[in-house]
PDB file of N, CA, C and O in Angstrom:
ATOM      1  N   MET A   1     105.933 172.649 -57.568  1.00  0.00           N
ATOM      2  CA  MET A   1     105.917 171.937 -58.525  1.00  0.00           C
ATOM      3  C   MET A   1     104.834 171.008 -58.437  1.00  0.00           C
ATOM      4  O   MET A   1     104.081 170.819 -59.393  1.00  0.00           O
ATOM      5  N   THR A   2     104.699 170.339 -57.195  1.00  0.00           N
ATOM      6  CA  THR A   2     103.657 169.299 -56.581  1.00  0.00           C
ATOM      7  C   THR A   2     102.364 169.605 -57.082  1.00  0.00           C
ATOM      8  O   THR A   2     101.562 168.946 -57.745  1.00  0.00           O
ATOM      9  N   THR A   3     102.343 170.879 -56.564  1.00  0.00           N
ATOM     10  CA  THR A   3     100.964 171.486 -56.908  1.00  0.00           C
ATOM     11  C   THR A   3     100.322 171.764 -58.416  1.00  0.00           C
ATOM     12  O   THR A   3      99.161 171.604 -58.793  1.00  0.00           O
ATOM     13  N   LEU A   4     101.451 172.222 -59.124  1.00  0.00           N
ATOM     14  CA  LEU A   4     101.033 172.132 -60.605  1.00  0.00           C
ATOM     15  C   LEU A   4     100.789 171.005 -60.925  1.00  0.00           C
ATOM     16  O   LEU A   4      99.809 170.912 -61.664  1.00  0.00           O
ATOM     17  N   LEU A   5     101.424 169.825 -60.599  1.00  0.00           N
ATOM     18  CA  LEU A   5     101.075 168.341 -61.370  1.00  0.00           C
ATOM     19  C   LEU A   5     100.343 167.593 -60.658  1.00  0.00           C
ATOM     20  O   LEU A   5     100.331 166.375 -60.841  1.00  0.00           O
ATOM     21  N   LYS A   6      99.469 168.296 -59.552  1.00  0.00           N
ATOM     22  CA  LYS A   6      98.476 167.357 -58.666  1.00  0.00           C
ATOM     23  C   LYS A   6      97.529 166.630 -59.583  1.00  0.00           C
ATOM     24  O   LYS A   6      97.219 165.450 -59.419  1.00  0.00           O
ATOM     25  N   ASP A   7      97.090 167.389 -60.549  1.00  0.00           N
ATOM     26  CA  ASP A   7      95.912 166.599 -61.417  1.00  0.00           C
ATOM     27  C   ASP A   7      96.539 165.592 -62.218  1.00  0.00           C
ATOM     28  O   ASP A   7      95.825 164.619 -62.459  1.00  0.00           O
ATOM     29  N   SER A   8      97.813 165.584 -62.735  1.00  0.00           N
ATOM     30  CA  SER A   8      98.470 164.552 -63.435  1.00  0.00           C
ATOM     31  C   SER A   8      99.051 163.300 -62.734  1.00  0.00           C
ATOM     32  O   SER A   8      99.246 162.188 -63.225  1.00  0.00           O
ATOM     33  N   LEU A   9      99.291 163.749 -61.425  1.00  0.00           N
ATOM     34  CA  LEU A   9      99.709 162.563 -60.489  1.00  0.00           C
ATOM     35  C   LEU A   9      98.917 161.702 -59.843  1.00  0.00           C
ATOM     36  O   LEU A   9      99.261 160.767 -59.120  1.00  0.00           O
ATOM     37  N   GLY A  10      97.584 162.139 -60.201  1.00  0.00           N
ATOM     38  CA  GLY A  10      96.417 161.353 -59.278  1.00  0.00           C
ATOM     39  C   GLY A  10      95.536 160.894 -60.369  1.00  0.00           C
ATOM     40  O   GLY A  10      95.868 160.989 -61.551  1.00  0.00           O
ATOM     41  N   GLY A  11      94.237 160.319 -59.914  1.00  0.00           N
ATOM     42  CA  GLY A  11      93.307 160.460 -60.769  1.00  0.00           C
ATOM     43  C   GLY A  11      93.547 158.937 -61.451  1.00  0.00           C
ATOM     44  O   GLY A  11      94.186 157.991 -60.990  1.00  0.00           O
ATOM     45  N   ASN A  12      92.808 159.047 -62.705  1.00  0.00           N
ATOM     46  CA  ASN A  12      92.788 157.626 -63.465  1.00  0.00           C
ATOM     47  C   ASN A  12      93.707 157.544 -64.418  1.00  0.00           C
ATOM     48  O   ASN A  12      93.415 157.826 -65.580  1.00  0.00           O
ATOM     49  N   CYS A  13      95.009 157.128 -64.042  1.00  0.00           N
ATOM     50  CA  CYS A  13      96.250 157.033 -64.878  1.00  0.00           C
ATOM     51  C   CYS A  13      97.098 156.539 -64.238  1.00  0.00           C
ATOM     52  O   CYS A  13      96.999 156.538 -63.011  1.00  0.00           O
ATOM     53  N   LYS A  14      98.237 155.945 -64.908  1.00  0.00           N
ATOM     54  CA  LYS A  14      99.432 155.348 -64.513  1.00  0.00           C
ATOM     55  C   LYS A  14     100.231 156.333 -64.438  1.00  0.00           C
ATOM     56  O   LYS A  14     100.177 157.183 -65.327  1.00  0.00           O
ATOM     57  N   THR A  15     101.160 156.466 -63.376  1.00  0.00           N
ATOM     58  CA  THR A  15     101.992 157.558 -63.559  1.00  0.00           C
ATOM     59  C   THR A  15     103.618 156.990 -63.353  1.00  0.00           C
ATOM     60  O   THR A  15     103.841 156.124 -62.507  1.00  0.00           O
ATOM     61  N   VAL A  16     104.551 157.469 -64.070  1.00  0.00           N
ATOM     62  CA  VAL A  16     105.899 157.220 -63.844  1.00  0.00           C
ATOM     63  C   VAL A  16     106.591 158.412 -63.871  1.00  0.00           C
ATOM     64  O   VAL A  16     106.459 159.291 -64.723  1.00  0.00           O
ATOM     65  N   MET A  17     107.521 158.427 -62.678  1.00  0.00           N
ATOM     66  CA  MET A  17     108.399 159.499 -62.231  1.00  0.00           C
ATOM     67  C   MET A  17     109.938 159.113 -62.391  1.00  0.00           C
ATOM     68  O   MET A  17     110.517 158.225 -61.765  1.00  0.00           O
ATOM     69  N   PHE A  18     110.504 159.989 -63.388  1.00  0.00           N
ATOM     70  CA  PHE A  18     111.876 159.916 -63.486  1.00  0.00           C
ATOM     71  C   PHE A  18     112.655 161.027 -62.649  1.00  0.00           C
ATOM     72  O   PHE A  18     112.237 162.185 -62.673  1.00  0.00           O
ATOM     73  N   ALA A  19     113.713 160.706 -61.954  1.00  0.00           N
ATOM     74  CA  ALA A  19     114.262 161.895 -61.278  1.00  0.00           C
ATOM     75  C   ALA A  19     115.725 161.742 -61.532  1.00  0.00           C
ATOM     76  O   ALA A  19     116.189 160.602 -61.564  1.00  0.00           O
ATOM     77  N   THR A  20     116.570 162.872 -61.734  1.00  0.00           N
ATOM     78  CA  THR A  20     117.709 162.887 -62.171  1.00  0.00           C
ATOM     79  C   THR A  20     118.455 163.781 -61.288  1.00  0.00           C
ATOM     80  O   THR A  20     118.137 164.962 -61.151  1.00  0.00           O
ATOM     81  N   ILE A  21     119.443 163.237 -60.689  1.00  0.00           N
ATOM     82  CA  ILE A  21     120.186 163.880 -59.576  1.00  0.00           C
ATOM     83  C   ILE A  21     121.651 163.726 -59.902  1.00  0.00           C
ATOM     84  O   ILE A  21     122.109 162.869 -60.658  1.00  0.00           O
ATOM     85  N   SER A  22     122.325 164.627 -59.266  1.00  0.00           N
ATOM     86  CA  SER A  22     123.773 164.979 -59.467  1.00  0.00           C
ATOM     87  C   SER A  22     124.850 164.340 -58.240  1.00  0.00           C
ATOM     88  O   SER A  22     124.574 164.574 -57.063  1.00  0.00           O
ATOM     89  N   PRO A  23     125.674 163.797 -58.472  1.00  0.00           N
ATOM     90  CA  PRO A  23     126.584 163.402 -57.465  1.00  0.00           C
ATOM     91  C   PRO A  23     127.545 164.794 -56.964  1.00  0.00           C
ATOM     92  O   PRO A  23     128.220 164.836 -55.936  1.00  0.00           O
ATOM     93  N   ASP A  24     127.423 165.728 -57.830  1.00  0.00           N
ATOM     94  CA  ASP A  24     128.399 167.097 -57.509  1.00  0.00           C
ATOM     95  C   ASP A  24     127.800 167.768 -56.429  1.00  0.00           C
ATOM     96  O   ASP A  24     126.597 168.027 -56.405  1.00  0.00           O
ATOM     97  N   PRO A  25     128.748 168.118 -55.355  1.00  0.00           N
ATOM     98  CA  PRO A  25     128.337 168.784 -54.267  1.00  0.00           C
ATOM     99  C   PRO A  25     127.884 169.954 -54.402  1.00  0.00           C
ATOM    100  O   PRO A  25     127.458 170.545 -53.410  1.00  0.00           O
ATOM    101  N   GLU A  26     127.873 170.545 -55.648  1.00  0.00           N
ATOM    102  CA  GLU A  26     127.495 171.899 -55.821  1.00  0.00           C
ATOM    103  C   GLU A  26     125.978 171.803 -56.109  1.00  0.00           C
ATOM    104  O   GLU A  26     125.232 172.748 -55.851  1.00  0.00           O
ATOM    105  N   ASN A  27     125.536 170.645 -56.646  1.00  0.00           N
ATOM    106  CA  ASN A  27     123.902 170.415 -56.885  1.00  0.00           C
ATOM    107  C   ASN A  27     123.411 169.624 -55.738  1.00  0.00           C
ATOM    108  O   ASN A  27     122.374 169.000 -55.965  1.00  0.00           O
ATOM    109  N   LEU A  28     123.870 169.520 -54.676  1.00  0.00           N
ATOM    110  CA  LEU A  28     123.427 168.948 -53.282  1.00  0.00           C
ATOM    111  C   LEU A  28     122.103 169.460 -53.221  1.00  0.00           C
ATOM    112  O   LEU A  28     121.233 168.628 -53.478  1.00  0.00           O
ATOM    113  N   GLU A  29     121.757 170.504 -52.975  1.00  0.00           N
ATOM    114  CA  GLU A  29     120.403 170.813 -52.477  1.00  0.00           C
ATOM    115  C   GLU A  29     119.517 170.756 -53.303  1.00  0.00           C
ATOM    116  O   GLU A  29     118.424 170.489 -52.803  1.00  0.00           O
ATOM    117  N   GLU A  30     119.521 170.944 -54.734  1.00  0.00           N
ATOM    118  CA  GLU A  30     118.946 170.523 -55.903  1.00  0.00           C
ATOM    119  C   GLU A  30     118.394 169.002 -56.113  1.00  0.00           C
ATOM    120  O   GLU A  30     117.244 168.666 -56.396  1.00  0.00           O
ATOM    121  N   SER A  31     119.649 168.097 -55.874  1.00  0.00           N
ATOM    122  CA  SER A  31     119.306 166.835 -55.794  1.00  0.00           C
ATOM    123  C   SER A  31     118.462 166.176 -54.658  1.00  0.00           C
ATOM    124  O   SER A  31     117.692 165.234 -54.844  1.00  0.00           O
ATOM    125  N   ILE A  32     118.723 166.848 -53.331  1.00  0.00           N
ATOM    126  CA  ILE A  32     117.729 166.574 -52.372  1.00  0.00           C
ATOM    127  C   ILE A  32     116.383 166.833 -52.330  1.00  0.00           C
ATOM    128  O   ILE A  32     115.496 166.202 -51.755  1.00  0.00           O
ATOM    129  N   SER A  33     116.306 168.061 -53.156  1.00  0.00           N
ATOM    130  CA  SER A  33     114.809 168.415 -53.337  1.00  0.00           C
ATOM    131  C   SER A  33     114.150 167.592 -54.569  1.00  0.00           C
ATOM    132  O   SER A  33     112.971 167.247 -54.494  1.00  0.00           O
ATOM    133  N   THR A  34     114.821 167.332 -55.532  1.00  0.00           N
ATOM    134  CA  THR A  34     114.312 166.297 -56.744  1.00  0.00           C
ATOM    135  C   THR A  34     114.009 164.864 -55.797  1.00  0.00           C
ATOM    136  O   THR A  34     112.946 164.254 -55.915  1.00  0.00           O
ATOM    137  N   ALA A  35     114.916 164.500 -55.009  1.00  0.00           N
ATOM    138  CA  ALA A  35     114.648 163.119 -54.642  1.00  0.00           C
ATOM    139  C   ALA A  35     113.294 163.128 -53.658  1.00  0.00           C
ATOM    140  O   ALA A  35     112.509 162.180 -53.673  1.00  0.00           O
ATOM    141  N   ARG A  36     113.123 164.175 -52.891  1.00  0.00           N
ATOM    142  CA  ARG A  36     112.000 164.495 -51.943  1.00  0.00           C
ATOM    143  C   ARG A  36     110.929 164.437 -52.777  1.00  0.00           C
ATOM    144  O   ARG A  36     110.026 163.650 -52.492  1.00  0.00           O
ATOM    145  N   PHE A  37     110.840 165.165 -53.828  1.00  0.00           N
ATOM    146  CA  PHE A  37     109.799 165.194 -55.022  1.00  0.00           C
ATOM    147  C   PHE A  37     109.355 163.992 -55.298  1.00  0.00           C
ATOM    148  O   PHE A  37     108.186 163.653 -55.117  1.00  0.00           O
ATOM    149  N   ALA A  38     110.378 163.152 -55.820  1.00  0.00           N
ATOM    150  CA  ALA A  38     110.167 161.865 -56.455  1.00  0.00           C
ATOM    151  C   ALA A  38     109.442 161.075 -55.209  1.00  0.00           C
ATOM    152  O   ALA A  38     108.376 160.542 -55.519  1.00  0.00           O
ATOM    153  N   GLN A  39     109.840 160.932 -53.925  1.00  0.00           N
ATOM    154  CA  GLN A  39     109.570 160.323 -53.062  1.00  0.00           C
ATOM    155  C   GLN A  39     107.898 160.636 -52.685  1.00  0.00           C
ATOM    156  O   GLN A  39     107.128 159.711 -52.427  1.00  0.00           O
ATOM    157  N   ARG A  40     107.537 161.860 -52.695  1.00  0.00           N
ATOM    158  CA  ARG A  40     106.290 162.179 -52.532  1.00  0.00           C
ATOM    159  C   ARG A  40     105.101 161.673 -54.025  1.00  0.00           C
ATOM    160  O   ARG A  40     103.929 161.297 -54.005  1.00  0.00           O
ATOM    161  N   CYS A  41     105.871 161.845 -54.942  1.00  0.00           N
ATOM    162  CA  CYS A  41     105.190 161.052 -56.000  1.00  0.00           C
ATOM    163  C   CYS A  41     104.933 159.769 -55.977  1.00  0.00           C
ATOM    164  O   CYS A  41     103.899 159.274 -56.424  1.00  0.00           O
ATOM    165  N   ALA A  42     106.078 159.000 -55.329  1.00  0.00           N
ATOM    166  CA  ALA A  42     105.996 157.455 -55.475  1.00  0.00           C
ATOM    167  C   ALA A  42     104.782 157.121 -54.438  1.00  0.00           C
ATOM    168  O   ALA A  42     104.160 156.073 -54.611  1.00  0.00           O
ATOM    169  N   GLN A  43     104.449 157.952 -53.410  1.00  0.00           N
ATOM    170  CA  GLN A  43     103.356 157.821 -52.527  1.00  0.00           C
ATOM    171  C   GLN A  43     101.856 158.021 -52.965  1.00  0.00           C
ATOM    172  O   GLN A  43     100.945 157.568 -52.272  1.00  0.00           O
ATOM    173  N   VAL A  44     101.615 158.736 -54.177  1.00  0.00           N
ATOM    174  CA  VAL A  44     100.511 158.965 -54.606  1.00  0.00           C
ATOM    175  C   VAL A  44      99.660 157.577 -54.821  1.00  0.00           C
ATOM    176  O   VAL A  44     100.248 156.656 -55.389  1.00  0.00           O
ATOM    177  N   GLU A  45      98.446 157.404 -54.440  1.00  0.00           N
ATOM    178  CA  GLU A  45      97.581 156.269 -54.797  1.00  0.00           C
ATOM    179  C   GLU A  45      96.683 156.566 -55.983  1.00  0.00           C
ATOM    180  O   GLU A  45      95.838 157.449 -55.838  1.00  0.00           O
ATOM    181  N   ASN A  46      96.758 156.032 -56.944  1.00  0.00           N
ATOM    182  CA  ASN A  46      95.804 155.934 -57.978  1.00  0.00           C
ATOM    183  C   ASN A  46      94.510 154.868 -58.028  1.00  0.00           C
ATOM    184  O   ASN A  46      94.607 153.707 -57.632  1.00  0.00           O
ATOM    185  N   GLU A  47      93.633 155.285 -58.422  1.00  0.00           N
ATOM    186  CA  GLU A  47      92.300 154.112 -58.700  1.00  0.00           C
ATOM    187  C   GLU A  47      92.155 154.309 -60.300  1.00  0.00           C
ATOM    188  O   GLU A  47      91.574 155.277 -60.790  1.00  0.00           O
ATOM    189  N   VAL A  48      92.729 153.317 -61.020  1.00  0.00           N
ATOM    190  CA  VAL A  48      92.557 152.984 -62.088  1.00  0.00           C
ATOM    191  C   VAL A  48      91.319 152.543 -62.576  1.00  0.00           C
ATOM    192  O   VAL A  48      91.011 151.424 -62.166  1.00  0.00           O
ATOM    193  N   LYS A  49      90.450 153.130 -63.391  1.00  0.00           N
ATOM    194  CA  LYS A  49      89.301 152.582 -63.970  1.00  0.00           C
ATOM    195  C   LYS A  49      89.173 152.603 -65.400  1.00  0.00           C
ATOM    196  O   LYS A  49      89.955 153.290 -66.057  1.00  0.00           O
ATOM    197  N   LYS A  50      88.232 151.895 -65.980  1.00  0.00           N
ATOM    198  CA  LYS A  50      88.159 151.946 -67.471  1.00  0.00           C
ATOM    199  C   LYS A  50      87.193 153.096 -67.984  1.00  0.00           C
ATOM    200  O   LYS A  50      85.983 153.129 -67.758  1.00  0.00           O
ATOM    201  N   ASN A  51      87.923 154.049 -68.721  1.00  0.00           N
ATOM    202  CA  ASN A  51      86.744 155.007 -69.368  1.00  0.00           C
ATOM    203  C   ASN A  51      85.944 154.429 -70.528  1.00  0.00           C
ATOM    204  O   ASN A  51      86.412 153.961 -71.565  1.00  0.00           O
ATOM    205  N   GLU A  52      84.788 154.526 -70.221  1.00  0.00           N
ATOM    206  CA  GLU A  52      83.606 154.223 -71.283  1.00  0.00           C
ATOM    207  C   GLU A  52      82.677 155.353 -71.791  1.00  0.00           C
ATOM    208  O   GLU A  52      82.003 156.028 -71.013  1.00  0.00           O
ATOM    209  N   LYS A  53      82.673 155.498 -72.901  1.00  0.00           N
ATOM    210  CA  LYS A  53      81.554 156.139 -73.582  1.00  0.00           C
ATOM    211  C   LYS A  53      80.265 155.575 -73.450  1.00  0.00           C
ATOM    212  O   LYS A  53      80.214 154.360 -73.642  1.00  0.00           O
ATOM    213  N   VAL A  54      79.280 156.118 -73.188  1.00  0.00           N
ATOM    214  CA  VAL A  54      77.968 155.461 -73.121  1.00  0.00           C
ATOM    215  C   VAL A  54      77.226 156.007 -73.955  1.00  0.00           C
ATOM    216  O   VAL A  54      77.053 157.225 -73.915  1.00  0.00           O
ATOM    217  N   ASP A  55      76.574 155.151 -74.973  1.00  0.00           N
ATOM    218  CA  ASP A  55      75.632 155.602 -75.992  1.00  0.00           C
ATOM    219  C   ASP A  55      74.299 155.697 -75.409  1.00  0.00           C
ATOM    220  O   ASP A  55      73.715 154.623 -75.268  1.00  0.00           O
ATOM    221  N   ALA A  56      73.668 156.807 -75.023  1.00  0.00           N
ATOM    222  CA  ALA A  56      72.614 157.261 -74.589  1.00  0.00           C
ATOM    223  C   ALA A  56      71.226 156.346 -75.159  1.00  0.00           C
ATOM    224  O   ALA A  56      70.454 155.736 -74.420  1.00  0.00           O
ATOM    225  N   ASP A  57      71.141 156.425 -76.616  1.00  0.00           N
ATOM    226  CA  ASP A  57      70.185 155.945 -77.324  1.00  0.00           C
ATOM    227  C   ASP A  57      70.100 154.374 -76.895  1.00  0.00           C
ATOM    228  O   ASP A  57      69.083 153.906 -76.382  1.00  0.00           O
ATOM    229  N   ALA A  58      71.347 153.561 -77.174  1.00  0.00           N
ATOM    230  CA  ALA A  58      71.541 152.421 -76.862  1.00  0.00           C
ATOM    231  C   ALA A  58      71.260 151.881 -75.491  1.00  0.00           C
ATOM    232  O   ALA A  58      70.726 150.783 -75.336  1.00  0.00           O
ATOM    233  N   TYR A  59      71.628 152.671 -74.478  1.00  0.00           N
ATOM    234  CA  TYR A  59      71.511 152.473 -73.102  1.00  0.00           C
ATOM    235  C   TYR A  59      69.797 152.497 -72.722  1.00  0.00           C
ATOM    236  O   TYR A  59      69.238 151.614 -72.072  1.00  0.00           O
ATOM    237  N   ILE A  60      69.162 153.654 -73.257  1.00  0.00           N
ATOM    238  CA  ILE A  60      67.755 153.769 -73.384  1.00  0.00           C
ATOM    239  C   ILE A  60      66.887 152.378 -73.979  1.00  0.00           C
ATOM    240  O   ILE A  60      65.815 151.994 -73.511  1.00  0.00           O
ATOM    241  N   LYS A  61      67.435 151.902 -74.823  1.00  0.00           N
ATOM    242  CA  LYS A  61      66.810 150.705 -75.585  1.00  0.00           C
ATOM    243  C   LYS A  61      66.919 149.406 -74.653  1.00  0.00           C
ATOM    244  O   LYS A  61      66.053 148.538 -74.539  1.00  0.00           O
ATOM    245  N   VAL A  62      68.000 149.446 -74.094  1.00  0.00           N
ATOM    246  CA  VAL A  62      68.430 148.340 -73.188  1.00  0.00           C
ATOM    247  C   VAL A  62      67.475 148.436 -71.864  1.00  0.00           C
ATOM    248  O   VAL A  62      66.982 147.441 -71.334  1.00  0.00           O
ATOM    249  N   LEU A  63      67.304 149.632 -71.456  1.00  0.00           N
ATOM    250  CA  LEU A  63      66.609 149.705 -70.194  1.00  0.00           C
ATOM    251  C   LEU A  63      65.068 149.568 -70.431  1.00  0.00           C
ATOM    252  O   LEU A  63      64.351 149.136 -69.528  1.00  0.00           O
ATOM    253  N   GLU A  64      64.572 149.926 -71.617  1.00  0.00           N
ATOM    254  CA  GLU A  64      63.052 149.752 -72.080  1.00  0.00           C
ATOM    255  C   GLU A  64      62.858 148.269 -72.467  1.00  0.00           C
ATOM    256  O   GLU A  64      61.723 147.800 -72.387  1.00  0.00           O
ATOM    257  N   LYS A  65      63.701 147.639 -72.806  1.00  0.00           N
ATOM    258  CA  LYS A  65      63.725 146.128 -73.137  1.00  0.00           C
ATOM    259  C   LYS A  65      63.659 145.442 -71.807  1.00  0.00           C
ATOM    260  O   LYS A  65      62.800 144.593 -71.565  1.00  0.00           O
ATOM    261  N   GLU A  66      64.630 145.840 -70.894  1.00  0.00           N
ATOM    262  CA  GLU A  66      64.528 145.136 -69.343  1.00  0.00           C
ATOM    263  C   GLU A  66      63.148 145.658 -68.726  1.00  0.00           C
ATOM    264  O   GLU A  66      62.573 144.819 -68.033  1.00  0.00           O
ATOM    265  N   ASN A  67      62.627 146.683 -68.835  1.00  0.00           N
ATOM    266  CA  ASN A  67      61.428 147.223 -68.327  1.00  0.00           C
ATOM    267  C   ASN A  67      60.422 146.177 -68.933  1.00  0.00           C
ATOM    268  O   ASN A  67      59.765 145.518 -68.127  1.00  0.00           O
ATOM    269  N   SER A  68      60.250 145.977 -70.203  1.00  0.00           N
ATOM    270  CA  SER A  68      59.060 145.290 -70.558  1.00  0.00           C
ATOM    271  C   SER A  68      59.351 143.995 -70.291  1.00  0.00           C
ATOM    272  O   SER A  68      58.310 143.362 -70.115  1.00  0.00           O
ATOM    273  N   GLU A  69      60.413 143.278 -70.178  1.00  0.00           N
ATOM    274  CA  GLU A  69      60.542 141.922 -69.588  1.00  0.00           C
ATOM    275  C   GLU A  69      60.057 141.869 -68.125  1.00  0.00           C
ATOM    276  O   GLU A  69      59.313 140.984 -67.702  1.00  0.00           O
ATOM    277  N   LEU A  70      60.491 142.788 -67.462  1.00  0.00           N
ATOM    278  CA  LEU A  70      59.984 142.799 -66.063  1.00  0.00           C
ATOM    279  C   LEU A  70      58.615 142.864 -65.843  1.00  0.00           C
ATOM    280  O   LEU A  70      58.146 142.244 -64.889  1.00  0.00           O
ATOM    281  N   LYS A  71      57.689 143.707 -66.791  1.00  0.00           N
ATOM    282  CA  LYS A  71      56.216 143.920 -66.716  1.00  0.00           C
ATOM    283  C   LYS A  71      55.643 142.770 -67.102  1.00  0.00           C
ATOM    284  O   LYS A  71      54.498 142.624 -66.675  1.00  0.00           O
ATOM    285  N   GLN A  72      56.152 141.743 -67.900  1.00  0.00           N
ATOM    286  CA  GLN A  72      55.595 140.390 -68.440  1.00  0.00           C
ATOM    287  C   GLN A  72      55.819 139.576 -67.175  1.00  0.00           C
ATOM    288  O   GLN A  72      55.508 138.385 -67.144  1.00  0.00           O
TER     289      GLN A  72
END
């Protein structure tokens, strides 16, 4: 499961993990597995950064203006 969610658990996002476990002894193995998975998710470190769309034409105009100012 961790491998399948690898791209979703890291990268440029905030992640919340909800784990549901059962106190029933019959589900002990599954509850331990779920708790271990949640612990691994808690150890993932993300670098959140702002996504920006750059308008190429506007950026070129800004660079041309800066270039002409520097030439003067």
